[in-house]
ChimeraX commands (.cxc) that place a marker at each C-alpha (Angstrom):
marker #1 position 48.78,-12.76,137.22 radius 0.5
marker #1 position 50.53,-10.46,139.85 radius 0.5
marker #1 position 49.84,-12.71,142.78 radius 0.5
marker #1 position 51.07,-15.66,141.08 radius 0.5
marker #1 position 53.81,-14.03,140.48 radius 0.5
marker #1 position 54.46,-12.99,143.84 radius 0.5
marker #1 position 54.21,-16.90,145.06 radius 0.5
marker #1 position 56.48,-18.14,142.62 radius 0.5
marker #1 position 58.82,-15.28,143.92 radius 0.5
marker #1 position 58.49,-15.86,147.20 radius 0.5
marker #1 position 58.70,-19.93,147.09 radius 0.5
marker #1 position 61.50,-19.32,145.10 radius 0.5
marker #1 position 63.20,-17.00,148.04 radius 0.5
marker #1 position 62.25,-18.82,150.65 radius 0.5
marker #1 position 64.02,-22.64,149.07 radius 0.5
marker #1 position 66.43,-20.76,147.11 radius 0.5
marker #1 position 68.68,-24.09,146.09 radius 0.5
marker #1 position 65.23,-25.74,144.94 radius 0.5
marker #1 position 64.96,-22.59,143.21 radius 0.5
marker #1 position 62.01,-22.69,140.17 radius 0.5
marker #1 position 61.33,-25.93,138.41 radius 0.5
marker #1 position 59.25,-26.50,135.53 radius 0.5
marker #1 position 55.53,-27.18,136.03 radius 0.5
marker #1 position 55.87,-24.66,139.19 radius 0.5
marker #1 position 53.56,-21.95,138.09 radius 0.5
marker #1 position 50.88,-24.53,137.01 radius 0.5
marker #1 position 50.31,-26.18,140.58 radius 0.5
marker #1 position 50.71,-22.20,142.05 radius 0.5
marker #1 position 47.94,-20.80,139.95 radius 0.5
marker #1 position 45.58,-24.01,140.69 radius 0.5
marker #1 position 46.24,-23.30,144.94 radius 0.5
marker #1 position 45.94,-19.56,143.41 radius 0.5
marker #1 position 42.33,-20.34,142.38 radius 0.5
marker #1 position 41.16,-21.32,145.36 radius 0.5
marker #1 position 42.75,-19.49,147.69 radius 0.5
marker #1 position 44.39,-16.03,148.84 radius 0.5
marker #1 position 47.58,-15.07,147.79 radius 0.5
marker #1 position 49.46,-15.46,151.46 radius 0.5
marker #1 position 47.50,-18.62,151.66 radius 0.5
marker #1 position 47.79,-20.23,148.39 radius 0.5
marker #1 position 51.71,-19.53,148.97 radius 0.5
marker #1 position 51.22,-21.52,152.29 radius 0.5
marker #1 position 49.66,-24.21,150.43 radius 0.5
marker #1 position 52.19,-24.21,147.67 radius 0.5
marker #1 position 55.11,-24.76,150.61 radius 0.5
marker #1 position 53.46,-27.92,151.89 radius 0.5
marker #1 position 52.89,-29.33,148.42 radius 0.5
marker #1 position 56.76,-29.41,148.04 radius 0.5
marker #1 position 57.43,-30.12,150.88 radius 0.5
marker #1 position 54.99,-32.67,151.74 radius 0.5
marker #1 position 54.05,-34.41,148.85 radius 0.5
marker #1 position 56.56,-33.60,146.12 radius 0.5
marker #1 position 59.55,-33.78,148.57 radius 0.5
marker #1 position 61.86,-36.01,146.40 radius 0.5
marker #1 position 61.31,-34.85,142.98 radius 0.5
marker #1 position 62.82,-31.47,143.05 radius 0.5
marker #1 position 65.93,-31.44,144.41 radius 0.5
marker #1 position 68.76,-29.73,143.05 radius 0.5
marker #1 position 71.23,-33.12,142.32 radius 0.5
marker #1 position 67.91,-34.42,140.73 radius 0.5
marker #1 position 68.61,-37.57,143.00 radius 0.5
marker #1 position 64.89,-37.24,143.74 radius 0.5
marker #1 position 63.99,-37.48,139.99 radius 0.5
marker #1 position 66.18,-40.62,139.70 radius 0.5
marker #1 position 64.37,-42.05,142.36 radius 0.5
marker #1 position 61.23,-41.84,140.59 radius 0.5
marker #1 position 62.17,-43.11,137.54 radius 0.5
marker #1 position 63.66,-46.38,139.02 radius 0.5
marker #1 position 60.25,-46.78,140.51 radius 0.5
marker #1 position 58.32,-46.04,138.08 radius 0.5
marker #1 position 60.69,-48.52,135.84 radius 0.5
marker #1 position 59.42,-51.43,138.31 radius 0.5
marker #1 position 55.97,-50.64,138.81 radius 0.5
marker #1 position 55.23,-50.18,134.74 radius 0.5
marker #1 position 57.46,-53.36,133.57 radius 0.5
marker #1 position 54.94,-55.31,136.40 radius 0.5
marker #1 position 52.64,-53.61,135.02 radius 0.5
marker #1 position 52.16,-53.41,131.32 radius 0.5
marker #1 position 54.85,-55.95,130.55 radius 0.5
marker #1 position 54.58,-56.45,126.83 radius 0.5
marker #1 position 54.35,-52.61,126.32 radius 0.5
marker #1 position 57.48,-52.39,128.65 radius 0.5
marker #1 position 58.77,-54.68,126.25 radius 0.5
marker #1 position 58.58,-53.28,123.08 radius 0.5
marker #1 position 60.12,-50.06,124.81 radius 0.5
marker #1 position 63.37,-52.03,125.51 radius 0.5
marker #1 position 63.16,-54.17,122.07 radius 0.5
marker #1 position 62.67,-50.67,120.55 radius 0.5
marker #1 position 65.07,-48.81,122.85 radius 0.5
marker #1 position 63.20,-46.10,123.81 radius 0.5
marker #1 position 63.53,-45.02,127.33 radius 0.5
marker #1 position 60.13,-43.82,129.08 radius 0.5
marker #1 position 61.83,-41.31,131.07 radius 0.5
marker #1 position 62.41,-38.78,127.75 radius 0.5
marker #1 position 58.35,-38.25,128.15 radius 0.5
marker #1 position 57.36,-39.25,132.01 radius 0.5
marker #1 position 59.86,-36.81,133.07 radius 0.5
marker #1 position 57.90,-34.28,132.20 radius 0.5
marker #1 position 54.79,-35.70,133.40 radius 0.5
marker #1 position 55.95,-36.06,136.58 radius 0.5
marker #1 position 57.77,-32.85,136.59 radius 0.5
marker #1 position 55.12,-30.69,135.37 radius 0.5
marker #1 position 52.06,-32.72,136.94 radius 0.5
marker #1 position 51.16,-33.69,133.52 radius 0.5
marker #1 position 49.87,-30.46,132.62 radius 0.5
marker #1 position 52.10,-29.84,130.11 radius 0.5
marker #1 position 50.92,-32.67,127.53 radius 0.5
marker #1 position 47.21,-33.53,129.04 radius 0.5
marker #1 position 44.01,-31.09,128.57 radius 0.5
marker #1 position 43.83,-28.05,131.75 radius 0.5
marker #1 position 40.84,-29.92,132.95 radius 0.5
marker #1 position 42.11,-33.48,133.02 radius 0.5
marker #1 position 45.87,-32.05,134.71 radius 0.5
marker #1 position 43.48,-29.95,137.22 radius 0.5
marker #1 position 41.74,-33.19,138.41 radius 0.5
marker #1 position 45.18,-35.21,138.38 radius 0.5
marker #1 position 46.72,-31.79,140.68 radius 0.5
marker #1 position 43.31,-32.72,142.86 radius 0.5
marker #1 position 44.26,-35.83,143.09 radius 0.5
marker #1 position 47.93,-35.38,144.04 radius 0.5
marker #1 position 46.72,-33.04,146.62 radius 0.5
marker #1 position 44.84,-35.59,148.44 radius 0.5
marker #1 position 46.54,-38.38,147.94 radius 0.5
marker #1 position 50.11,-37.71,147.37 radius 0.5
marker #1 position 52.42,-39.05,144.81 radius 0.5
marker #1 position 51.20,-41.92,144.33 radius 0.5
marker #1 position 49.36,-40.23,141.80 radius 0.5
marker #1 position 51.72,-40.03,139.60 radius 0.5
marker #1 position 52.33,-43.32,138.66 radius 0.5
marker #1 position 48.92,-44.39,138.37 radius 0.5
marker #1 position 48.18,-41.64,136.27 radius 0.5
marker #1 position 51.40,-42.47,134.37 radius 0.5
marker #1 position 50.39,-45.83,134.12 radius 0.5
marker #1 position 46.82,-45.16,132.66 radius 0.5
marker #1 position 48.42,-42.54,129.87 radius 0.5
marker #1 position 50.45,-45.36,128.62 radius 0.5
marker #1 position 47.40,-47.93,128.91 radius 0.5
marker #1 position 44.82,-45.79,127.45 radius 0.5
marker #1 position 47.75,-45.38,124.72 radius 0.5
marker #1 position 49.36,-48.88,124.80 radius 0.5
marker #1 position 48.01,-50.30,121.06 radius 0.5
marker #1 position 48.79,-46.93,119.36 radius 0.5
marker #1 position 52.59,-47.05,121.08 radius 0.5
marker #1 position 53.64,-50.01,120.16 radius 0.5
marker #1 position 53.39,-49.06,116.60 radius 0.5
marker #1 position 55.03,-46.38,116.86 radius 0.5
marker #1 position 59.00,-44.98,117.03 radius 0.5
marker #1 position 60.36,-42.53,120.04 radius 0.5
marker #1 position 59.21,-39.45,118.27 radius 0.5
marker #1 position 55.49,-40.81,117.81 radius 0.5
marker #1 position 55.45,-42.55,121.48 radius 0.5
marker #1 position 56.46,-38.98,122.81 radius 0.5
marker #1 position 53.69,-37.23,120.41 radius 0.5
marker #1 position 50.63,-39.56,121.46 radius 0.5
marker #1 position 49.56,-37.94,124.89 radius 0.5
marker #1 position 48.95,-34.87,122.49 radius 0.5
marker #1 position 46.54,-36.26,120.85 radius 0.5
marker #1 position 44.28,-36.42,124.23 radius 0.5
marker #1 position 42.74,-33.11,124.17 radius 0.5
marker #1 position 39.48,-34.60,124.35 radius 0.5
marker #1 position 40.23,-36.92,127.24 radius 0.5
marker #1 position 38.38,-36.26,130.21 radius 0.5
marker #1 position 38.02,-38.08,133.86 radius 0.5
marker #1 position 35.14,-39.86,135.78 radius 0.5
marker #1 position 33.44,-37.26,137.82 radius 0.5
marker #1 position 33.58,-39.99,140.59 radius 0.5
marker #1 position 36.67,-38.67,142.47 radius 0.5
marker #1 position 37.74,-42.27,144.13 radius 0.5
marker #1 position 40.99,-43.16,143.57 radius 0.5
marker link #1:1,2 radius 0.2
marker link #1:2,3 radius 0.2
marker link #1:3,4 radius 0.2
marker link #1:4,5 radius 0.2
marker link #1:5,6 radius 0.2
marker link #1:6,7 radius 0.2
marker link #1:7,8 radius 0.2
marker link #1:8,9 radius 0.2
marker link #1:9,10 radius 0.2
marker link #1:10,11 radius 0.2
marker link #1:11,12 radius 0.2
marker link #1:12,13 radius 0.2
marker link #1:13,14 radius 0.2
marker link #1:14,15 radius 0.2
marker link #1:15,16 radius 0.2
marker link #1:16,17 radius 0.2
marker link #1:17,18 radius 0.2
marker link #1:18,19 radius 0.2
marker link #1:19,20 radius 0.2
marker link #1:20,21 radius 0.2
marker link #1:21,22 radius 0.2
marker link #1:22,23 radius 0.2
marker link #1:23,24 radius 0.2
marker link #1:24,25 radius 0.2
marker link #1:25,26 radius 0.2
marker link #1:26,27 radius 0.2
marker link #1:27,28 radius 0.2
marker link #1:28,29 radius 0.2
marker link #1:29,30 radius 0.2
marker link #1:30,31 radius 0.2
marker link #1:31,32 radius 0.2
marker link #1:32,33 radius 0.2
marker link #1:33,34 radius 0.2
marker link #1:34,35 radius 0.2
marker link #1:35,36 radius 0.2
marker link #1:36,37 radius 0.2
marker link #1:37,38 radius 0.2
marker link #1:38,39 radius 0.2
marker link #1:39,40 radius 0.2
marker link #1:40,41 radius 0.2
marker link #1:41,42 radius 0.2
marker link #1:42,43 radius 0.2
marker link #1:43,44 radius 0.2
marker link #1:44,45 radius 0.2
marker link #1:45,46 radius 0.2
marker link #1:46,47 radius 0.2
marker link #1:47,48 radius 0.2
marker link #1:48,49 radius 0.2
marker link #1:49,50 radius 0.2
marker link #1:50,51 radius 0.2
marker link #1:51,52 radius 0.2
marker link #1:52,53 radius 0.2
marker link #1:53,54 radius 0.2
marker link #1:54,55 radius 0.2
marker link #1:55,56 radius 0.2
marker link #1:56,57 radius 0.2
marker link #1:57,58 radius 0.2
marker link #1:58,59 radius 0.2
marker link #1:59,60 radius 0.2
marker link #1:60,61 radius 0.2
marker link #1:61,62 radius 0.2
marker link #1:62,63 radius 0.2
marker link #1:63,64 radius 0.2
marker link #1:64,65 radius 0.2
marker link #1:65,66 radius 0.2
marker link #1:66,67 radius 0.2
marker link #1:67,68 radius 0.2
marker link #1:68,69 radius 0.2
marker link #1:69,70 radius 0.2
marker link #1:70,71 radius 0.2
marker link #1:71,72 radius 0.2
marker link #1:72,73 radius 0.2
marker link #1:73,74 radius 0.2
marker link #1:74,75 radius 0.2
marker link #1:75,76 radius 0.2
marker link #1:76,77 radius 0.2
marker link #1:77,78 radius 0.2
marker link #1:78,79 radius 0.2
marker link #1:79,80 radius 0.2
marker link #1:80,81 radius 0.2
marker link #1:81,82 radius 0.2
marker link #1:82,83 radius 0.2
marker link #1:83,84 radius 0.2
marker link #1:84,85 radius 0.2
marker link #1:85,86 radius 0.2
marker link #1:86,87 radius 0.2
marker link #1:87,88 radius 0.2
marker link #1:88,89 radius 0.2
marker link #1:89,90 radius 0.2
marker link #1:90,91 radius 0.2
marker link #1:91,92 radius 0.2
marker link #1:92,93 radius 0.2
marker link #1:93,94 radius 0.2
marker link #1:94,95 radius 0.2
marker link #1:95,96 radius 0.2
marker link #1:96,97 radius 0.2
marker link #1:97,98 radius 0.2
marker link #1:98,99 radius 0.2
marker link #1:99,100 radius 0.2
marker link #1:100,101 radius 0.2
marker link #1:101,102 radius 0.2
marker link #1:102,103 radius 0.2
marker link #1:103,104 radius 0.2
marker link #1:104,105 radius 0.2
marker link #1:105,106 radius 0.2
marker link #1:106,107 radius 0.2
marker link #1:107,108 radius 0.2
marker link #1:108,109 radius 0.2
marker link #1:109,110 radius 0.2
marker link #1:110,111 radius 0.2
marker link #1:111,112 radius 0.2
marker link #1:112,113 radius 0.2
marker link #1:113,114 radius 0.2
marker link #1:114,115 radius 0.2
marker link #1:115,116 radius 0.2
marker link #1:116,117 radius 0.2
marker link #1:117,118 radius 0.2
marker link #1:118,119 radius 0.2
marker link #1:119,120 radius 0.2
marker link #1:120,121 radius 0.2
marker link #1:121,122 radius 0.2
marker link #1:122,123 radius 0.2
marker link #1:123,124 radius 0.2
marker link #1:124,125 radius 0.2
marker link #1:125,126 radius 0.2
marker link #1:126,127 radius 0.2
marker link #1:127,128 radius 0.2
marker link #1:128,129 radius 0.2
marker link #1:129,130 radius 0.2
marker link #1:130,131 radius 0.2
marker link #1:131,132 radius 0.2
marker link #1:132,133 radius 0.2
marker link #1:133,134 radius 0.2
marker link #1:134,135 radius 0.2
marker link #1:135,136 radius 0.2
marker link #1:136,137 radius 0.2
marker link #1:137,138 radius 0.2
marker link #1:138,139 radius 0.2
marker link #1:139,140 radius 0.2
marker link #1:140,141 radius 0.2
marker link #1:141,142 radius 0.2
marker link #1:142,143 radius 0.2
marker link #1:143,144 radius 0.2
marker link #1:144,145 radius 0.2
marker link #1:145,146 radius 0.2
marker link #1:146,147 radius 0.2
marker link #1:147,148 radius 0.2
marker link #1:148,149 radius 0.2
marker link #1:149,150 radius 0.2
marker link #1:150,151 radius 0.2
marker link #1:151,152 radius 0.2
marker link #1:152,153 radius 0.2
marker link #1:153,154 radius 0.2
marker link #1:154,155 radius 0.2
marker link #1:155,156 radius 0.2
marker link #1:156,157 radius 0.2
marker link #1:157,158 radius 0.2
marker link #1:158,159 radius 0.2
marker link #1:159,160 radius 0.2
marker link #1:160,161 radius 0.2
marker link #1:161,162 radius 0.2
marker link #1:162,163 radius 0.2
marker link #1:163,164 radius 0.2
marker link #1:164,165 radius 0.2
marker link #1:165,166 radius 0.2
marker link #1:166,167 radius 0.2
marker link #1:167,168 radius 0.2
marker link #1:168,169 radius 0.2
view
């Protein structure tokens, strides 16, 4: 754990305006499983600067852009669930923002969130949107019977969820 702490401290020192963000340790820890401490630090820097560029600035402008982009995608991809959320006054930002910031490590089982993180490395930030749409589609019928509290808790029940071994996206 000292190596992970060193990586996070070095990252915060290198990018003081960015600082620490939620989910940071999960991504850094995952990288550390495969690389040395120094290699992990530099890979983590690249991950943040090239893959999560918009998402993590102190003004949260990136998060606002991502929210509006996902809102449009969600409206087009799953219009009936989107309409239900609007009708029930459910803002998906309440739960999707935590999915995006933590790269899904907060709510999904570790093996699934690790696979999502690997896909994020391979394919870029579009995986965040695809992952969110997948979770919404998998839970659509159940979500359309719930209020905000129920909708927020749905992905917690997916501890048995696994992704196919075929890594094509």
